[in-house]
PDB file of N, CA, C and O in Angstrom:
ATOM      1  N   MET A   1       0.839  -1.169   0.003  1.00  0.00           N
ATOM      2  CA  MET A   1      -0.022   0.008   0.012  1.00  0.00           C
ATOM      3  C   MET A   1       0.896   1.241   0.017  1.00  0.00           C
ATOM      4  O   MET A   1       1.883   1.300   0.752  1.00  0.00           O
ATOM      5  N   THR A   2       0.546   2.203  -0.809  1.00  0.00           N
ATOM      6  CA  THR A   2       1.312   3.436  -0.895  1.00  0.00           C
ATOM      7  C   THR A   2       0.355   4.612  -0.673  1.00  0.00           C
ATOM      8  O   THR A   2      -0.713   4.690  -1.280  1.00  0.00           O
ATOM      9  N   ILE A   3       0.764   5.508   0.202  1.00  0.00           N
ATOM     10  CA  ILE A   3      -0.013   6.716   0.477  1.00  0.00           C
ATOM     11  C   ILE A   3       0.804   7.934   0.063  1.00  0.00           C
ATOM     12  O   ILE A   3       1.898   8.183   0.571  1.00  0.00           O
ATOM     13  N   LYS A   4       0.232   8.687  -0.881  1.00  0.00           N
ATOM     14  CA  LYS A   4       0.887   9.944  -1.304  1.00  0.00           C
ATOM     15  C   LYS A   4       0.433  11.073  -0.427  1.00  0.00           C
ATOM     16  O   LYS A   4      -0.766  11.350  -0.381  1.00  0.00           O
ATOM     17  N   CYS A   5       1.287  11.719   0.248  1.00  0.00           N
ATOM     18  CA  CYS A   5       0.967  12.784   1.205  1.00  0.00           C
ATOM     19  C   CYS A   5       1.223  14.163   0.571  1.00  0.00           C
ATOM     20  O   CYS A   5       1.629  14.271  -0.586  1.00  0.00           O
ATOM     21  N   GLU A   6       0.969  15.220   1.379  1.00  0.00           N
ATOM     22  CA  GLU A   6       1.237  16.557   0.924  1.00  0.00           C
ATOM     23  C   GLU A   6       2.728  16.698   0.720  1.00  0.00           C
ATOM     24  O   GLU A   6       3.543  15.974   1.292  1.00  0.00           O
ATOM     25  N   TYR A   7       3.052  17.680  -0.138  1.00  0.00           N
ATOM     26  CA  TYR A   7       4.470  18.074  -0.384  1.00  0.00           C
ATOM     27  C   TYR A   7       5.270  16.952  -0.999  1.00  0.00           C
ATOM     28  O   TYR A   7       6.496  16.977  -0.890  1.00  0.00           O
ATOM     29  N   GLY A   8       4.654  15.954  -1.647  1.00  0.00           N
ATOM     30  CA  GLY A   8       5.389  14.947  -2.391  1.00  0.00           C
ATOM     31  C   GLY A   8       5.909  13.791  -1.532  1.00  0.00           C
ATOM     32  O   GLY A   8       6.620  12.925  -2.043  1.00  0.00           O
ATOM     33  N   ASP A   9       5.573  13.759  -0.246  1.00  0.00           N
ATOM     34  CA  ASP A   9       6.019  12.641   0.589  1.00  0.00           C
ATOM     35  C   ASP A   9       5.179  11.425   0.280  1.00  0.00           C
ATOM     36  O   ASP A   9       3.997  11.518  -0.052  1.00  0.00           O
ATOM     37  N   VAL A  10       5.842  10.251   0.402  1.00  0.00           N
ATOM     38  CA  VAL A  10       5.154   9.004   0.161  1.00  0.00           C
ATOM     39  C   VAL A  10       5.412   8.077   1.359  1.00  0.00           C
ATOM     40  O   VAL A  10       6.526   7.998   1.879  1.00  0.00           O
ATOM     41  N   ILE A  11       4.359   7.385   1.774  1.00  0.00           N
ATOM     42  CA  ILE A  11       4.497   6.379   2.823  1.00  0.00           C
ATOM     43  C   ILE A  11       4.152   5.035   2.176  1.00  0.00           C
ATOM     44  O   ILE A  11       3.066   4.863   1.622  1.00  0.00           O
ATOM     45  N   SER A  12       5.083   4.092   2.254  1.00  0.00           N
ATOM     46  CA  SER A  12       4.887   2.742   1.703  1.00  0.00           C
ATOM     47  C   SER A  12       4.756   1.767   2.858  1.00  0.00           C
ATOM     48  O   SER A  12       5.581   1.755   3.771  1.00  0.00           O
ATOM     49  N   VAL A  13       3.704   0.944   2.810  1.00  0.00           N
ATOM     50  CA  VAL A  13       3.477  -0.056   3.882  1.00  0.00           C
ATOM     51  C   VAL A  13       3.394  -1.420   3.264  1.00  0.00           C
ATOM     52  O   VAL A  13       2.610  -1.618   2.336  1.00  0.00           O
ATOM     53  N   GLU A  14       4.178  -2.385   3.743  1.00  0.00           N
ATOM     54  CA  GLU A  14       4.124  -3.732   3.206  1.00  0.00           C
ATOM     55  C   GLU A  14       4.411  -4.795   4.292  1.00  0.00           C
ATOM     56  O   GLU A  14       5.094  -4.529   5.281  1.00  0.00           O
ATOM     57  N   GLU A  15       3.879  -5.968   4.077  1.00  0.00           N
ATOM     58  CA  GLU A  15       4.162  -7.106   4.992  1.00  0.00           C
ATOM     59  C   GLU A  15       5.433  -7.749   4.539  1.00  0.00           C
ATOM     60  O   GLU A  15       5.596  -7.981   3.341  1.00  0.00           O
ATOM     61  N   THR A  16       6.357  -8.057   5.443  1.00  0.00           N
ATOM     62  CA  THR A  16       7.595  -8.715   5.100  1.00  0.00           C
ATOM     63  C   THR A  16       7.549 -10.202   5.346  1.00  0.00           C
ATOM     64  O   THR A  16       6.631 -10.713   5.987  1.00  0.00           O
ATOM     65  N   HIS A  17       8.529 -10.878   4.840  1.00  0.00           N
ATOM     66  CA  HIS A  17       8.613 -12.343   5.022  1.00  0.00           C
ATOM     67  C   HIS A  17       8.900 -12.723   6.470  1.00  0.00           C
ATOM     68  O   HIS A  17       8.716 -13.881   6.846  1.00  0.00           O
ATOM     69  N   SER A  18       9.335 -11.803   7.263  1.00  0.00           N
ATOM     70  CA  SER A  18       9.668 -12.072   8.671  1.00  0.00           C
ATOM     71  C   SER A  18       8.489 -11.781   9.608  1.00  0.00           C
ATOM     72  O   SER A  18       8.680 -11.610  10.812  1.00  0.00           O
ATOM     73  N   ASN A  19       7.261 -11.723   9.048  1.00  0.00           N
ATOM     74  CA  ASN A  19       6.047 -11.522   9.799  1.00  0.00           C
ATOM     75  C   ASN A  19       6.073 -10.168  10.544  1.00  0.00           C
ATOM     76  O   ASN A  19       5.612 -10.063  11.681  1.00  0.00           O
ATOM     77  N   HIS A  20       6.602  -9.181   9.899  1.00  0.00           N
ATOM     78  CA  HIS A  20       6.581  -7.813  10.387  1.00  0.00           C
ATOM     79  C   HIS A  20       5.955  -6.926   9.276  1.00  0.00           C
ATOM     80  O   HIS A  20       5.825  -7.342   8.125  1.00  0.00           O
ATOM     81  N   ILE A  21       5.591  -5.748   9.652  1.00  0.00           N
ATOM     82  CA  ILE A  21       5.083  -4.748   8.713  1.00  0.00           C
ATOM     83  C   ILE A  21       6.157  -3.708   8.531  1.00  0.00           C
ATOM     84  O   ILE A  21       6.635  -3.111   9.497  1.00  0.00           O
ATOM     85  N   LYS A  22       6.543  -3.488   7.252  1.00  0.00           N
ATOM     86  CA  LYS A  22       7.576  -2.498   6.991  1.00  0.00           C
ATOM     87  C   LYS A  22       6.929  -1.212   6.548  1.00  0.00           C
ATOM     88  O   LYS A  22       6.069  -1.214   5.668  1.00  0.00           O
ATOM     89  N   ILE A  23       7.344  -0.089   7.162  1.00  0.00           N
ATOM     90  CA  ILE A  23       6.862   1.216   6.814  1.00  0.00           C
ATOM     91  C   ILE A  23       8.073   2.036   6.310  1.00  0.00           C
ATOM     92  O   ILE A  23       9.063   2.168   7.030  1.00  0.00           O
ATOM     93  N   GLU A  24       8.003   2.580   5.099  1.00  0.00           N
ATOM     94  CA  GLU A  24       9.019   3.398   4.561  1.00  0.00           C
ATOM     95  C   GLU A  24       8.459   4.811   4.262  1.00  0.00           C
ATOM     96  O   GLU A  24       7.309   4.942   3.842  1.00  0.00           O
ATOM     97  N   MET A  25       9.229   5.805   4.466  1.00  0.00           N
ATOM     98  CA  MET A  25       8.819   7.145   4.088  1.00  0.00           C
ATOM     99  C   MET A  25       9.904   7.773   3.198  1.00  0.00           C
ATOM    100  O   MET A  25      11.090   7.701   3.520  1.00  0.00           O
ATOM    101  N   TYR A  26       9.501   8.377   2.100  1.00  0.00           N
ATOM    102  CA  TYR A  26      10.459   9.009   1.201  1.00  0.00           C
ATOM    103  C   TYR A  26       9.801  10.158   0.464  1.00  0.00           C
ATOM    104  O   TYR A  26       8.577  10.286   0.449  1.00  0.00           O
ATOM    105  N   GLU A  27      10.627  10.991  -0.147  1.00  0.00           N
ATOM    106  CA  GLU A  27      10.217  12.142  -0.920  1.00  0.00           C
ATOM    107  C   GLU A  27      10.138  11.702  -2.350  1.00  0.00           C
ATOM    108  O   GLU A  27      11.152  11.299  -2.919  1.00  0.00           O
ATOM    109  N   GLU A  28       8.966  11.761  -2.961  1.00  0.00           N
ATOM    110  CA  GLU A  28       8.749  11.158  -4.269  1.00  0.00           C
ATOM    111  C   GLU A  28       9.564  11.822  -5.376  1.00  0.00           C
ATOM    112  O   GLU A  28      10.133  11.113  -6.207  1.00  0.00           O
ATOM    113  N   ASP A  29       9.644  13.138  -5.422  1.00  0.00           N
ATOM    114  CA  ASP A  29      10.351  13.791  -6.536  1.00  0.00           C
ATOM    115  C   ASP A  29      11.819  13.569  -6.556  1.00  0.00           C
ATOM    116  O   ASP A  29      12.409  13.326  -7.609  1.00  0.00           O
ATOM    117  N   SER A  30      12.427  13.651  -5.388  1.00  0.00           N
ATOM    118  CA  SER A  30      13.904  13.495  -5.310  1.00  0.00           C
ATOM    119  C   SER A  30      14.305  12.047  -4.998  1.00  0.00           C
ATOM    120  O   SER A  30      15.448  11.647  -5.221  1.00  0.00           O
ATOM    121  N   GLY A  31      13.349  11.275  -4.482  1.00  0.00           N
ATOM    122  CA  GLY A  31      13.671   9.896  -4.053  1.00  0.00           C
ATOM    123  C   GLY A  31      14.430   9.865  -2.765  1.00  0.00           C
ATOM    124  O   GLY A  31      14.934   8.820  -2.354  1.00  0.00           O
ATOM    125  N   ALA A  32      14.518  11.043  -2.102  1.00  0.00           N
ATOM    126  CA  ALA A  32      15.279  11.086  -0.828  1.00  0.00           C
ATOM    127  C   ALA A  32      14.617  10.209   0.198  1.00  0.00           C
ATOM    128  O   ALA A  32      13.415  10.327   0.435  1.00  0.00           O
ATOM    129  N   TYR A  33      15.379   9.330   0.812  1.00  0.00           N
ATOM    130  CA  TYR A  33      14.856   8.377   1.786  1.00  0.00           C
ATOM    131  C   TYR A  33      14.742   9.057   3.146  1.00  0.00           C
ATOM    132  O   TYR A  33      15.701   9.667   3.619  1.00  0.00           O
ATOM    133  N   VAL A  34      13.617   8.957   3.751  1.00  0.00           N
ATOM    134  CA  VAL A  34      13.383   9.657   5.032  1.00  0.00           C
ATOM    135  C   VAL A  34      13.588   8.706   6.202  1.00  0.00           C
ATOM    136  O   VAL A  34      14.420   8.960   7.073  1.00  0.00           O
ATOM    137  N   GLU A  35      12.853   7.639   6.227  1.00  0.00           N
ATOM    138  CA  GLU A  35      12.894   6.756   7.402  1.00  0.00           C
ATOM    139  C   GLU A  35      12.232   5.441   7.058  1.00  0.00           C
ATOM    140  O   GLU A  35      11.441   5.364   6.117  1.00  0.00           O
ATOM    141  N   HIS A  36      12.555   4.398   7.821  1.00  0.00           N
ATOM    142  CA  HIS A  36      11.821   3.130   7.730  1.00  0.00           C
ATOM    143  C   HIS A  36      11.822   2.502   9.118  1.00  0.00           C
ATOM    144  O   HIS A  36      12.648   2.818   9.975  1.00  0.00           O
ATOM    145  N   THR A  37      10.863   1.598   9.304  1.00  0.00           N
ATOM    146  CA  THR A  37      10.788   0.851  10.542  1.00  0.00           C
ATOM    147  C   THR A  37      10.033  -0.449  10.282  1.00  0.00           C
ATOM    148  O   THR A  37       9.310  -0.570   9.294  1.00  0.00           O
ATOM    149  N   TYR A  38      10.207  -1.413  11.174  1.00  0.00           N
ATOM    150  CA  TYR A  38       9.485  -2.665  11.097  1.00  0.00           C
ATOM    151  C   TYR A  38       8.658  -2.827  12.338  1.00  0.00           C
ATOM    152  O   TYR A  38       9.185  -2.707  13.444  1.00  0.00           O
ATOM    153  N   LEU A  39       7.353  -3.100  12.193  1.00  0.00           N
ATOM    154  CA  LEU A  39       6.435  -3.260  13.326  1.00  0.00           C
ATOM    155  C   LEU A  39       5.995  -4.712  13.464  1.00  0.00           C
ATOM    156  O   LEU A  39       5.802  -5.412  12.470  1.00  0.00           O
ATOM    157  N   THR A  40       5.840  -5.151  14.701  1.00  0.00           N
ATOM    158  CA  THR A  40       5.229  -6.428  14.957  1.00  0.00           C
ATOM    159  C   THR A  40       3.708  -6.236  14.829  1.00  0.00           C
ATOM    160  O   THR A  40       3.221  -5.118  14.667  1.00  0.00           O
ATOM    161  N   LYS A  41       2.986  -7.338  14.906  1.00  0.00           N
ATOM    162  CA  LYS A  41       1.513  -7.329  14.842  1.00  0.00           C
ATOM    163  C   LYS A  41       0.959  -6.425  15.976  1.00  0.00           C
ATOM    164  O   LYS A  41       0.126  -5.553  15.728  1.00  0.00           O
ATOM    165  N   ASP A  42       1.424  -6.645  17.189  1.00  0.00           N
ATOM    166  CA  ASP A  42       0.922  -5.848  18.317  1.00  0.00           C
ATOM    167  C   ASP A  42       1.297  -4.373  18.188  1.00  0.00           C
ATOM    168  O   ASP A  42       0.484  -3.513  18.526  1.00  0.00           O
ATOM    169  N   GLN A  43       2.499  -4.052  17.710  1.00  0.00           N
ATOM    170  CA  GLN A  43       2.884  -2.642  17.482  1.00  0.00           C
ATOM    171  C   GLN A  43       2.025  -2.022  16.430  1.00  0.00           C
ATOM    172  O   GLN A  43       1.627  -0.865  16.561  1.00  0.00           O
ATOM    173  N   ALA A  44       1.726  -2.758  15.383  1.00  0.00           N
ATOM    174  CA  ALA A  44       0.834  -2.228  14.316  1.00  0.00           C
ATOM    175  C   ALA A  44      -0.562  -1.929  14.826  1.00  0.00           C
ATOM    176  O   ALA A  44      -1.159  -0.914  14.467  1.00  0.00           O
ATOM    177  N   ARG A  45      -1.078  -2.811  15.661  1.00  0.00           N
ATOM    178  CA  ARG A  45      -2.390  -2.569  16.248  1.00  0.00           C
ATOM    179  C   ARG A  45      -2.375  -1.325  17.125  1.00  0.00           C
ATOM    180  O   ARG A  45      -3.301  -0.516  17.076  1.00  0.00           O
ATOM    181  N   GLU A  46      -1.334  -1.171  17.921  1.00  0.00           N
ATOM    182  CA  GLU A  46      -1.167   0.005  18.794  1.00  0.00           C
ATOM    183  C   GLU A  46      -1.116   1.299  17.985  1.00  0.00           C
ATOM    184  O   GLU A  46      -1.725   2.307  18.344  1.00  0.00           O
ATOM    185  N   LEU A  47      -0.374   1.238  16.891  1.00  0.00           N
ATOM    186  CA  LEU A  47      -0.241   2.406  16.013  1.00  0.00           C
ATOM    187  C   LEU A  47      -1.599   2.799  15.371  1.00  0.00           C
ATOM    188  O   LEU A  47      -1.935   3.978  15.265  1.00  0.00           O
ATOM    189  N   ILE A  48      -2.350   1.787  14.957  1.00  0.00           N
ATOM    190  CA  ILE A  48      -3.664   2.036  14.337  1.00  0.00           C
ATOM    191  C   ILE A  48      -4.566   2.727  15.360  1.00  0.00           C
ATOM    192  O   ILE A  48      -5.202   3.728  15.031  1.00  0.00           O
ATOM    193  N   ILE A  49      -4.634   2.240  16.539  1.00  0.00           N
ATOM    194  CA  ILE A  49      -5.464   2.847  17.604  1.00  0.00           C
ATOM    195  C   ILE A  49      -5.055   4.281  17.854  1.00  0.00           C
ATOM    196  O   ILE A  49      -5.905   5.166  17.955  1.00  0.00           O
ATOM    197  N   LYS A  50      -3.745   4.519  17.957  1.00  0.00           N
ATOM    198  CA  LYS A  50      -3.243   5.895  18.206  1.00  0.00           C
ATOM    199  C   LYS A  50      -3.578   6.821  17.039  1.00  0.00           C
ATOM    200  O   LYS A  50      -3.958   7.970  17.263  1.00  0.00           O
ATOM    201  N   LEU A  51      -3.445   6.349  15.799  1.00  0.00           N
ATOM    202  CA  LEU A  51      -3.772   7.177  14.634  1.00  0.00           C
ATOM    203  C   LEU A  51      -5.250   7.463  14.583  1.00  0.00           C
ATOM    204  O   LEU A  51      -5.641   8.585  14.263  1.00  0.00           O
ATOM    205  N   GLN A  52      -6.103   6.472  14.893  1.00  0.00           N
ATOM    206  CA  GLN A  52      -7.550   6.711  14.880  1.00  0.00           C
ATOM    207  C   GLN A  52      -7.907   7.761  15.938  1.00  0.00           C
ATOM    208  O   GLN A  52      -8.721   8.647  15.677  1.00  0.00           O
ATOM    209  N   THR A  53      -7.319   7.670  17.101  1.00  0.00           N
ATOM    210  CA  THR A  53      -7.640   8.599  18.191  1.00  0.00           C
ATOM    211  C   THR A  53      -7.186  10.023  17.771  1.00  0.00           C
ATOM    212  O   THR A  53      -7.912  10.992  17.990  1.00  0.00           O
ATOM    213  N   MET A  54      -6.016  10.135  17.184  1.00  0.00           N
ATOM    214  CA  MET A  54      -5.543  11.426  16.775  1.00  0.00           C
ATOM    215  C   MET A  54      -6.391  12.018  15.617  1.00  0.00           C
ATOM    216  O   MET A  54      -6.689  13.212  15.610  1.00  0.00           O
ATOM    217  N   ALA A  55      -6.763  11.182  14.663  1.00  0.00           N
ATOM    218  CA  ALA A  55      -7.569  11.636  13.517  1.00  0.00           C
ATOM    219  C   ALA A  55      -8.954  12.118  13.953  1.00  0.00           C
ATOM    220  O   ALA A  55      -9.493  13.071  13.390  1.00  0.00           O
ATOM    221  N   GLU A  56      -9.523  11.452  14.960  1.00  0.00           N
ATOM    222  CA  GLU A  56     -10.853  11.872  15.440  1.00  0.00           C
ATOM    223  C   GLU A  56     -10.808  13.273  16.070  1.00  0.00           C
ATOM    224  O   GLU A  56     -11.814  13.983  16.082  1.00  0.00           O
ATOM    225  N   LYS A  57      -9.669  13.654  16.578  1.00  0.00           N
ATOM    226  CA  LYS A  57      -9.557  14.977  17.202  1.00  0.00           C
ATOM    227  C   LYS A  57      -9.305  16.103  16.197  1.00  0.00           C
ATOM    228  O   LYS A  57      -9.436  17.283  16.524  1.00  0.00           O
ATOM    229  N   MET A  58      -8.938  15.719  14.963  1.00  0.00           N
ATOM    230  CA  MET A  58      -8.612  16.698  13.933  1.00  0.00           C
ATOM    231  C   MET A  58      -9.858  17.301  13.317  1.00  0.00           C
ATOM    232  O   MET A  58     -10.896  16.648  13.206  1.00  0.00           O
ATOM    233  N   GLU A  59      -9.739  18.542  12.923  1.00  0.00           N
ATOM    234  CA  GLU A  59     -10.859  19.204  12.188  1.00  0.00           C
ATOM    235  C   GLU A  59     -10.798  18.772  10.734  1.00  0.00           C
ATOM    236  O   GLU A  59      -9.727  18.485  10.199  1.00  0.00           O
ATOM    237  N   ASP A  60     -11.998  18.730  10.086  1.00  0.00           N
ATOM    238  CA  ASP A  60     -12.024  18.396   8.643  1.00  0.00           C
ATOM    239  C   ASP A  60     -11.569  19.549   7.810  1.00  0.00           C
ATOM    240  O   ASP A  60     -11.528  19.446   6.584  1.00  0.00           O
TER     241      ASP A  60
END
């Protein structure tokens, strides 16, 4: 899954062979690599809950 964000940033999310979820962030135009991390199933669930909570507080 790829999410194109504002200002040309891209977030790529994929399941790895090691049973983790890999998240990469990079700048689309320049290809500059920003960050990556690997999450376990429990960490991914925790992140989803946190993002949902934060999104609910945001104005449309």
